[in-house]
N, C-alpha and C positions, 0 to 999 in steps of 0.2 A: 504493500500500500504506500509506504514512504517513498519507495523507488519510483513509482508512477507519479507521485506528487512532484518530486524534484525534476523529473523529465518534462512534466507539463509546465513547471515554472521556468525551466531553461528555454523551452519553446516560446513561451510568452515574452521572455526578455529578448531573445533573438529576433522575434517578430517585431518587437518595438524599436529595434535599433537598425540593423542592417538589411532587413527584409520588408520594405514597403510593398504594398500591392502593385503589381505591374499596371502601368497606366495611371498611377496616382498623379493627379494634376497639381501643378505648383500653385501656391497662393498668388493671386494677382498683385498683391502688394510686394514691393522689393524687400529684401532682407535688411534689417537694421545694421548689418555689417557691410562695409563697402571695401572694395579693392582700390588701393592707391599706389602711387609711385614715389612716395615721400622720401625714401632713402635709396633710390636708384633701382628698386625692383620693377619688373615689367608686368607684374600680375601673375597669371598662371604660367608655370614653366614645367613641362613634362619631360621625362627622360625614360627610355627603355632600360631595363635592367641589364641588357647585354647588347653590344653593337650588332650581334647576329640578328636582332629583331628589326633591324633597319635595312631597307633595300634602297640604294641610290638616294639616301638621305630622307626617305619617306617612311613614316611610321603608321602602321595600320593595326588597330585593335580588333580582336575577335574573341570568341569564347575562350576563357582561361588565360588571356593575356595579363601579364604582370608588369607594372611600371611604377615609377615614383612621381610625385607631384609636389611642387612648391607653390605656395600662394602667399604673396605679400607685396607691398605691406597691406595689412588689414587694419581697419579702424572701425570702432562702434560709432556709427554716424547719427543714429537716433537714440537719444538718452545717454546716460553716463556709463552703463554697463550692460553686459549680455550674459545670460545663463541659459545653457541648452546644449545642442549638438551642432557640429559643423561637419559637412559630409561632401565628398567628391561623388558626383552622380553622372550616370550615363543618361542623357536626355534625348528625347525624340519629339520634335516640335516643342510643346510646353508640358510634356509629360515625363515622369521619371521611369526609365526602363529598368534601372538597377542602381543600387548604391555600391560604389567600388571601395570606399573606405570611409570611416566615420570616427570622430573624436568628440568627447564631452569637454566643454570649455566653460570657464568662469572668467570673463574678461572685462576690464574697465576700458576707458576710452584711449589708453595708450596704444600706439600702433604695434603690430607684431607680425612676424613671419610664421606661417603655419606650414609644416611639412607633413606630407603623407607618404611615408617611405614604402608602404606595402599595398598599393592599389592593385585590385584584381577584378577583371571582368568575370562574373560568375559563370560557372560551367553551364552550358545549355542556353546561354544568352545569345541571341542573334543580333549582330551589329550591322546596321545598314548604312549606306551612303547618306550623308546628311545628319547622322547622329553626332552628338557633341558631348564633350566632358566639360562640366561646369561645377561650381561650388553652390551648395544649398545649405540653409540653416533652419533649425526648428527651435524656437524658444520654449523653455519649460512652461508647460500648460497649454501650448498650442497644438492643434491637430494636424497641421500641414506644413510642408517645407516652403521656404521662400528662396528665390534666386538672388545670389550676390551680384550686384552691379558695380560699375566703376564709380569712384567718388566724382561728384560734379566737377567738370573741368579736366578730368583725367581720361579724355576720350580715347587716347592711344594705348591705354592699359589693356592687356590681354585678359578677357573675362571668360571666353569660351574657346575650346580647342576641338578641331574636327577629330572624330574618333577613327576615321578611315582616311588614308592617304594624306596624313598630316606631314607637311614638309618641315622638318626640324630646322630651326634658324640657327645656323652654326656661326661661331666667331673663331677665327684662326688665332692660335697662340704660337708665336715664333720664338724659340729659345736658342740662344747661342752661348757657348762657354769658351773661355780662354784656355790656354794650355795650363794644365794643373788642376782643372776642374772637370767633372763629368756630371751629366744629368741622367736621371732614370725616370721612367713613367711612374707617377704616384698611383698606388692602388685606389686612391680616392677619385681618380679621373676615369671617366668612361672611355675617353679617347686620348691618345698621347699628344696630339698636336692641335686639338680644337675642343671647343666647349659649346654646349647648347646655350643659346642666349638667355641670360638671366640666371645661369647656374654658376657655381664656384669651380675654380680650377686651381689645383695645388701643384706648385713647382717643387721638385725634389732634386737636390744636388749634393755632391760629395767632393771634398778636397782630397787630392791624391797624395799630398805630402803632409807629414805631421806638423811642419812649421807653417803651413798655409791655412788661411781662413778665406771664406768666400764673401764677396759683396754682391748683392742682387739689386739690379736696377730694372724698373718696369716703366716702359715708355719714357726713358731718360731720367727718371727720378729714383733716388736711392730709397729702398724700403727695408724695414727691419724683418729679419728672418728668425725662425725658431730653430735652435740647434738641439737635436736629440740624437744621442749616440754619436755616429759619425756623419749624420745627414743633416742638411739644412732644409727647412720647409718654409714655404711662403704661399699663402692662399690668396688668389685673386677673387674677390667677392663680387657676385652679381655682375658677371661680365656682360657688357652690352655692346662692345666693339672689339675689333682686332687688337691683339696685345703683342708687344715686343718685349721679351725678357732677356737681359744680358747678365751673365754670371761671370765674375772675374775672380781668379785665384790671386790672393795677395800673400806674398812671402813676408810674414811678420818679422823674421830675422833680418830682413833687408830694409825694413822701415826705420827711419831715424827717430830716436827718442829725444834728441836735442837738436835745435836748429837756430840759425841766425838768419833773419830775413829783413828786407828793406822795402816796405811798401811805399808807393808814391801816389800822387794824384791820378796818374795814368795806369797804375798797377796796384789794385787794392790787395788787402791782406790775403783773401782767399785765392787770388791768382798767383801768389808766391809759392803755392804748394803744388807738387805733382799729384796725380790722382791718388787719393786715399792716404797721402802722407799725413794730413792734418788729423786723421783718426788716431795716430799712434804717438804723436809728439807729446812728451811729458814736460819738457823744459823749453821755453821759447824766449829768444832774445830779439827784440824789435828795435830797429835803428832808423826807421823812416817816419812817414807821416801817417797819422791815425785819425780816421773819421768815426762817426758814431756807428756806422755799419760794421766797421772792423771790430769794435768791442762786442757787438752782438754776435759776430761770427765766432769769436773766441768762446763766448758763453754757450752758444747753441750747437756748434759744429766741431768742437775739439774735445771729445769725451775723455781723453786721457790726460789732458793738460793739468799740471799740478803747480807750476810756477811760471811767472811771466816777469821778465826784466824789460821795462819800457823807459829806463832812465835816459837813453840816448834817442828816444823817439820824441816827436812833437805832436801835440793834440791840435787838430785843425778845426774842431767843432767850435760853434760860437762860444766866446769867452773862455776858450781853452778849458772846457769843462769835460769831466768824465760824465757820459750821458746818463739819462734816467734808466734805472734797472740794468746798468751795464753788466753786472755779474750776479744779478738777483737769483737766489735759489741754486747757485753753483756750490754744492756741498763738498766738492772735491778740492777746489783751489786752496793752496796752502800759503803761497807767497806771491804778492803783487807789488812790484816796484813801479811807482807812477812816473810818468814823464815829468821832467824838471819844469816844464812851462805850464803845468796844471795850475789853474787858479780857483777852480770850484768843483764840488762834487754834487751832482744832481740827486734828486730824491731816490731812495732805495738802491743806490749804486752798488752797495755790497750787502744788501739785506739777505739774511739767512745764509751767509757764507760761513758755515759752521766750522770749517777747517782752517779758516784764516785767523791767525792769532796775533800777528804783528803787522803794523802798517806805518810807513813813513810818509808824512804829509809835507810836500816840498815847501820851501820858504815863501813861494808866491801864492800858495793856496790859502785863501781866507774867506771862503764862502761855502756854506752847507745848505742843502735842501732838507728834506725830511727822511728819517729812518735810514741814514746812510749805512750804519753798521748794526742796525737792529737785528737781534737774534743771531749775530755772528760770534766769532770767537775772540775778537780783538779786545773785548773788555777785560779778559783775564790775561792778556799778553802785554805787549809794549806798543804804545801809540806815541809817535814822535811828531809833534806839531812845531815846525821850525819857523813859522811866521812870527816875526819880531814886531810887536805892536809899537815899540818906541821908535823904530825906524820909519813908521808910517803915521806918526803923530797921534797914536792911541796910547791909552794907559792900561787897557785890559786886552786879554786874548779875544780874538774875533768871536762874535756871538753865534751860538748854535742852538737849535731847538732841543727841547727836553727829550725828544724821541731819538736823537742822533745815535745814542748808544743803548737804547732800550733793550732790556732783557739780555744784557751781556755780562753783568756782574762787575762792571767797571768801578762802581763805588765801594766794592768790597776787596777786590783783588788787583785792579788795573794799575799800570804804571804809565804816567804821562811824562815824556821827556821833552824839554823845551830848549831853545837856542842858547840861553845864557842865564846867569843868576838873577838879573833884573826881571826876566820873563817868568820866573817861578811865581812871584807874587801876582804878576799881571794875570796869569792863568788861574791861580788859586782863587781869586775873587771874581772870576768871570763865569758866573752861572754854572752850567753843567760841567765845565772843565774842572771846577773846584771839587767835584765829587769823586775824582780819582783818588784812590787810597794813597798813592805815592806820586808826588810831583817833584821832578828834579831836573838838573841840567844833563843833557845828553852826553854820554861818554863814548869813546871809541868802541868800547865793548858793546854798549847798547846799539850803536849803529851797525856793528858787525852782526849782531843777532838779528836785527830787522832786515838787513840787506843780504844776508847769506842765501845762497842758492844750493841747498844740499843735493837736490836732484841732479842739477847740472854737474856738480863735482863728482857724484857717484857715476854718472854716465860716462864722463870723460875718463875717469879712472878705470872703468870697465873696458873702454875702448883701448886705452893704453896697455892694460894688462893682457887683453886678447891679442893685441898686435905683437906681443912677445911670444905668443904660442906658435909653434911651427906647424905648417900645414901637413897633410898626409904625405907619406914618403914618396908616393907616386905623383904628387902634384907640386909644382914649384911656381913661385911668383917672384918676378925680378924686374927691376927698372931696366928699360932699354936705352942704351947710351946713344946709338946712332940716330934713331928716328924719334926719340922722345917717348913718353908714356911708359907702359909696363907690359910684360908678356906673361901669360899664364900657360904653363905646359903640363901635360899629363902623359903618363906612359900607357894608360889603358884607354877605354872608351866610356868612362863613367860620365853620367850627366852632371855637369858642373853648374851650380847656381852662383854666379859671380856678382858682387856688389862692391862699388868703390865709393869711399867717403872721404871728404876733405877734412882738414883739421877743425873746421867749424861744425863738424858732425853732419853736414848735409850730403845726401847721396848724389854723386856725380854721374854714375853709370850703373846699369844693371842688365844682365842678360843670362840666358841659359844656353849651354852649348855642350856638345860632345867632341868638339874638335881637339886634336892633339896639341895645337898651339893657337892661342887667342891673343891678339895684340889689342891693347886698349890705349888709344891716343890721349895723353894727358899733358897739360902744361906743367912746367916745373913747380915743385912744391912737395909738401908732405901729404901722404895718403895712407889710408887703411883699406886694404883689399880683402874682402871676405869671400872665401871659397867654400861653399857648403857649410857655412857657419863657423869656419875657422879663419881667423883674421891674421893678416901679415902687414907689418908697417914697412913702407918703402919711401924713399926719397927720390923723386924724379929730378934730374939735373936740368 
């Protein structure tokens, strides 16, 4: 008796969800859920579960056909929420032939993408020319399904798909890889070189050498990839046009960690770097002209940068000021030596620079905006304010707002160093400056602490140390007397990764070769030549 009861109950549940009566007519009123294109989706996007189900790019459904369907973006158009079921249906005219998948939803007015991964035309269902796949919904308490329509104004959104002879809209994905990188078809992709319009495409690549990393560009723009195991993954979401993907293998061992550069009005900071060099520089010495965009480039496009020496640079922005939010939220930067001609710091210039503990304010700097060093580390380190009020007909240190050092601990731990003994009292009675726990005359030791560049010294020491390491026995590096430059020779046919650095740490040449002898034309001077990670110091006459 109990067994028959549960069988009857299961039949009722099934009949109430996936098995409407054939020929059930749709409600004449549209569904309160609408299909939109608010985040780039094209509406309904179908895909066969196997490329074998497609002939000449045409997809035809029949009894038993399985496929996946994406629907998005969706939004509750009438009212603030929806409770009920959302289903993919096979329609004939304005009647439901069969439901191919169904989900229960509780949704507010936020947009969402609905996926139906397991659509199936029921066995025994006849699919005719003119039949369509569409979305229908039934609210809790309603007796009939309503058809989903496009949001008003989104007339180009796909709301219905022909069930037979549907021409799949493909977008081509062209992937090229440099030497040292290889790509493989991702199991997430239905096709290795194309994607159905509106669907996602995952790029999978692998670096062939342990010292290499990969950079992925899509349509000319660098994109972040996910690194899992030995593979890099990047997903192109909601593809609606042809895509060009370029994968570049970067030899991190050949990338400079320290560089000296000279930007000018005609050659901005970002143009001073070879491709991808800026990603790996830890210590930077700038000797040219700096505009506001150069500061923002250091903040946003140099993720490894730890220290910057700008003492020999000049600020060309208005009033020789460090611009607004120049290094805001840069939690990595440890040392910043400002240009000598700096006269002001705009608001939030070093806000939330947690690793910045010491700062030297040049003698000409006498203007602050708001929150320059708020939530930074300088309040517990050394601040050198070298502006002398007495030389400028003042009796107090230049005024700053109360928030200049907010949440830094300056009034408990900080040390303020000033130009001379007369300036001690001038700053002690000058508002916020007087809250520093220690105010004193700057000493050579203080200046050395604030201006030291430990990263640069470590890098140069490592270069010098590695230059004394002999290369492999079968490989020799030597300066060439007659023609200038140097020559790399090997006794076998090993693949050699050669990089040449100047004394300033900047890479002058890089190549990969299997040649028995490779000549590198170099001007006279000191160089470090790295061959497969082993460095040799040479002097070219």
